C-alpha positions in Angstrom: 304.3 -10.4 37.7 304.5 -13.1 34.7 301.0 -13.7 33.0 298.7 -16.0 33.5 298.8 -18.9 30.6 296.9 -22.6 30.8 299.1 -25.7 29.6 297.4 -29.0 28.6 300.2 -31.4 28.3 300.0 -35.4 28.1 300.8 -38.5 25.7 299.3 -39.0 22.7 295.8 -40.1 21.9 294.4 -38.4 25.6 292.2 -35.7 24.9 294.5 -32.5 25.2 292.8 -31.3 21.7 289.2 -31.3 23.0 289.9 -30.5 26.4 291.9 -27.7 24.8 288.6 -26.6 23.0 286.6 -26.7 26.2 288.8 -24.7 28.5 289.1 -22.1 25.8 284.8 -21.6 25.2 284.7 -21.5 29.4 287.8 -19.2 29.9 287.9 -16.3 26.8 290.8 -18.6 25.5 292.8 -19.2 22.0 294.7 -22.5 21.7 298.3 -22.2 21.0 299.5 -26.0 19.2 302.8 -27.3 20.5 303.4 -30.4 18.3 306.7 -30.7 16.2 304.4 -32.1 13.6 301.2 -30.5 13.4 303.3 -27.3 12.4 303.1 -29.0 8.9 301.2 -28.1 6.0 299.4 -31.4 4.4 299.9 -33.8 7.7 296.4 -33.2 9.2 295.7 -37.1 9.8 299.1 -38.6 11.1 299.5 -35.9 13.2 296.1 -36.2 14.3 295.8 -32.4 13.7 292.8 -30.4 14.9 289.9 -30.5 12.1 287.6 -27.5 12.1 285.1 -29.5 13.6 286.7 -30.3 16.1 288.2 -26.8 16.5 284.4 -25.6 17.2 285.3 -21.9 16.1 288.3 -21.6 18.7 291.3 -19.4 17.1 293.8 -22.2 16.9 297.2 -21.0 16.2 301.1 -22.7 15.2 298.7 -25.5 13.4 299.9 -26.4 9.5 302.4 -23.1 9.5 304.9 -24.5 7.7 306.4 -26.1 4.6 307.5 -30.4 5.6 309.9 -29.3 3.5 311.7 -27.1 6.5 313.3 -28.4 9.8 312.0 -26.6 13.1 313.7 -26.9 16.3 312.2 -25.7 19.8 314.3 -22.3 19.5 312.2 -21.7 16.3 309.1 -22.3 17.7 309.6 -20.4 20.8 310.6 -17.2 18.1 307.4 -18.0 16.2 304.8 -18.1 19.2 306.0 -15.8 21.9 304.4 -13.5 19.9 301.7 -14.8 18.9 300.7 -15.5 22.8 301.6 -12.1 23.6 298.9 -11.3 21.1 296.7 -13.1 22.9 297.0 -11.6 26.3 297.4 -7.8 24.8 293.7 -8.9 23.8 292.6 -10.0 26.6 292.2 -13.4 26.1 293.8 -16.3 27.3 296.1 -18.8 25.7 296.0 -22.1 26.1 298.8 -24.1 25.3 297.8 -28.0 24.1 300.6 -30.2 23.0 302.3 -33.2 23.8 306.1 -32.2 23.0 307.6 -31.2 25.9 310.9 -29.8 25.3 308.5 -27.0 22.8 306.3 -26.4 25.7 309.1 -25.9 28.1 311.3 -23.4 25.4 307.6 -21.5 25.2 306.7 -21.5 28.7 310.7 -19.7 30.2 310.8 -17.6 26.8 314.5 -17.9 27.0 316.5 -16.9 24.6 319.0 -19.6 22.6 322.3 -19.5 22.0 322.7 -18.3 18.1 323.9 -20.2 15.2 321.6 -22.3 12.8 321.9 -25.4 11.5 322.4 -23.2 7.8 324.9 -21.2 8.7 328.6 -20.9 7.7 329.8 -22.0 10.7 327.8 -25.5 10.6 328.4 -25.3 7.2 332.1 -26.0 8.3 331.9 -28.1 11.0 329.6 -30.7 9.2 332.3 -31.2 6.3 334.8 -31.5 9.1 332.6 -34.0 10.2 332.7 -35.7 6.9 336.4 -35.4 6.8 337.9 -36.0 10.5 335.1 -37.6 12.2 333.6 -36.6 15.3 336.9 -37.2 17.7 338.7 -34.0 17.0 335.8 -31.5 16.9 334.8 -33.0 20.3 338.3 -32.4 21.6 338.5 -29.5 20.3 335.4 -28.8 21.9 336.6 -29.9 24.7 339.3 -27.2 24.9 336.6 -24.6 25.3 333.7 -26.1 27.3 334.7 -28.7 28.6 331.8 -29.4 31.0 329.7 -29.8 27.6 332.3 -32.0 25.9 331.7 -34.4 29.2 328.4 -34.0 29.2 327.5 -35.1 25.4 328.0 -38.5 24.5 330.5 -39.3 21.0 327.4 -40.5 19.6 325.4 -37.4 19.7 327.0 -35.5 16.9 324.7 -32.9 16.3 324.6 -31.4 19.8 328.1 -31.8 19.6 328.7 -29.7 16.2 325.9 -26.9 17.8 327.7 -26.5 21.1 330.9 -25.9 19.3 329.6 -23.1 16.6 327.7 -21.6 19.2 331.0 -20.8 20.8 333.1 -20.2 17.3 330.1 -18.1 16.5 329.5 -15.8 20.1 332.7 -16.7 21.8 330.4 -17.8 24.8 330.5 -21.1 25.4 326.9 -23.2 25.5 326.9 -23.9 29.1 327.8 -20.6 30.1 324.7 -19.5 28.1 322.5 -22.0 29.7 323.4 -21.2 32.6 322.8 -17.7 32.5 319.3 -18.4 31.2 318.7 -20.8 33.7 318.2 -17.8 36.3 316.2 -16.1 34.1 312.3 -16.3 35.4 310.2 -17.5 33.2 308.1 -15.5 30.9 304.8 -17.1 31.7 302.9 -18.1 34.9 301.6 -21.6 34.0 299.0 -23.7 35.0 299.3 -27.1 34.0 296.4 -29.6 33.3 297.4 -33.2 32.5 295.7 -35.8 30.9 296.4 -39.7 31.4 294.3 -42.7 31.8 295.0 -44.4 35.4 295.5 -48.0 33.6 298.0 -47.9 30.4 296.4 -50.5 28.7 293.2 -48.1 28.8 296.2 -45.5 27.1 297.8 -47.9 24.6 294.0 -49.7 23.3 292.8 -45.9 22.8 296.1 -45.9 20.5 295.6 -48.6 18.4 291.6 -47.2 17.8 293.5 -43.5 16.9 296.1 -45.2 14.6 292.7 -47.7 12.7 290.8 -44.7 12.6 294.0 -42.5 10.9 294.1 -45.2 7.9 290.5 -45.6 7.6 290.8 -42.2 7.0 293.4 -42.1 4.4 296.9 -41.8 5.9 298.4 -44.3 3.2 297.0 -41.5 0.4 298.2 -38.2 2.7 302.0 -39.8 2.7 301.4 -40.5 -1.1 300.2 -37.2 -1.6 303.7 -35.2 0.3 305.8 -37.5 -1.9 304.1 -36.1 -5.4 304.2 -32.6 -4.3 308.1 -32.9 -4.4 309.1 -33.8 -0.1 312.3 -35.5 -0.4 311.6 -38.7 1.4 314.5 -37.5 4.0 312.7 -34.7 5.0 312.0 -34.4 8.7 308.7 -34.7 8.5 308.8 -37.7 6.7 310.6 -39.6 9.3 307.4 -38.7 12.2 305.3 -42.2 13.4 303.0 -42.9 10.8 304.4 -41.7 7.9 308.2 -42.8 7.8 306.4 -46.6 8.2 303.4 -46.0 5.6 307.0 -44.9 2.9 307.6 -48.7 3.2 303.7 -49.7 1.9 304.3 -47.2 -1.1 308.0 -48.5 -1.5 306.9 -52.3 -1.6 308.7 -53.5 1.3 306.0 -53.6 4.0 302.2 -54.4 3.4 299.3 -52.2 5.0 298.8 -54.2 8.0 302.3 -54.3 8.9 303.1 -50.8 8.9 299.6 -50.7 10.6 301.2 -52.7 13.1 304.2 -51.0 13.6 302.7 -47.7 14.1 300.8 -49.0 16.8 303.9 -50.3 18.7 305.8 -47.0 17.6 302.7 -44.7 18.9 302.7 -46.8 22.5 306.1 -46.5 22.8 306.2 -42.5 22.2 303.2 -41.9 24.6 305.7 -43.8 27.7 308.5 -41.5 26.4 306.1 -38.2 26.4 304.7 -39.9 29.7 308.2 -40.0 31.3 309.2 -36.7 30.2 306.5 -35.1 31.7 306.3 -36.9 34.9 309.3 -34.7 35.9 307.4 -31.8 36.1 306.1 -31.2 39.6 303.6 -28.6 38.7 301.4 -31.0 36.8 297.8 -31.5 38.1 297.1 -34.9 36.8 293.2 -35.5 35.6 293.3 -39.6 35.2 291.0 -41.0 32.8 289.2 -44.4 33.4 287.9 -46.4 30.9 286.5 -43.5 28.6 287.5 -39.9 29.0 285.5 -37.7 31.0 285.6 -34.8 29.8 282.8 -33.0 32.2 284.4 -34.4 35.5 287.7 -33.2 34.0 286.2 -29.4 33.2 285.3 -29.8 37.1 288.3 -30.3 38.4 290.1 -27.8 36.0 288.2 -25.1 37.4 288.8 -26.1 41.0 292.7 -26.4 39.5 292.4 -22.7 38.1 290.5 -21.0 40.8 293.1 -22.1 43.1 295.7 -20.3 40.8 294.1 -17.1 40.5 292.7 -17.9 36.4 290.1 -15.8 36.7 
């Protein structure tokens, strides 16, 4: 049987960090962050990474583990995080996955192997040169010859995934479609019990997001962006495309005022929260806890305890 773990999911600013800590305290657990931006060092404010005070002595893994110049995928994240989850289990503790990056959460829970191929590999480099010289059309046609299902599924504008699909075939001799079908048949690596947090009224969520962005700016988001640039980080780095960082780059460039950047960050954060909810609502296994005007963590813990007890978690 797959070992049980807890997953705390939900849109940005819904209280996942606090809930994860409370659950870890109650169930002798450790938190594993599942956030595509909290993995980067030096980006605490803009990513709302948990501070030592917020961690309350609970070990948190996969926070500030890599340089902002690096680019990570769901595959790389899962490869790094799976041994950590297994180690937590081996020590008799309960892993509590906390985060809003749905694709990464799914990759970790499933624990499936990913098709070989790397963005920095020789085949990818060759395909990238071809893309620059020939455009995407002949590459997509070549993919259609070997993997028609993938070619049909991918939009011609999705150059990254088209290159990836052809790369997998050229490197392994197996299509990415075949690999995906094989991995779908494998059982999940972990038996996840899902706790989802969201506001009953979306207006309350938007208001909290706005307050959170205001707090980030007061805490020094602009200075954090400046420090990243001064460290030598290229402004085209994936980390600097994150919400909050990209907008405040404009402030440093003189193309936007702090007020304009602030409003843009609020808008993009609200849009991101909506996309997170759209992704999560496709998961029928999530037990949703709905916040009213205020987040009532005591009540949420009572509900969670009932859910986890029924699921056989302690």
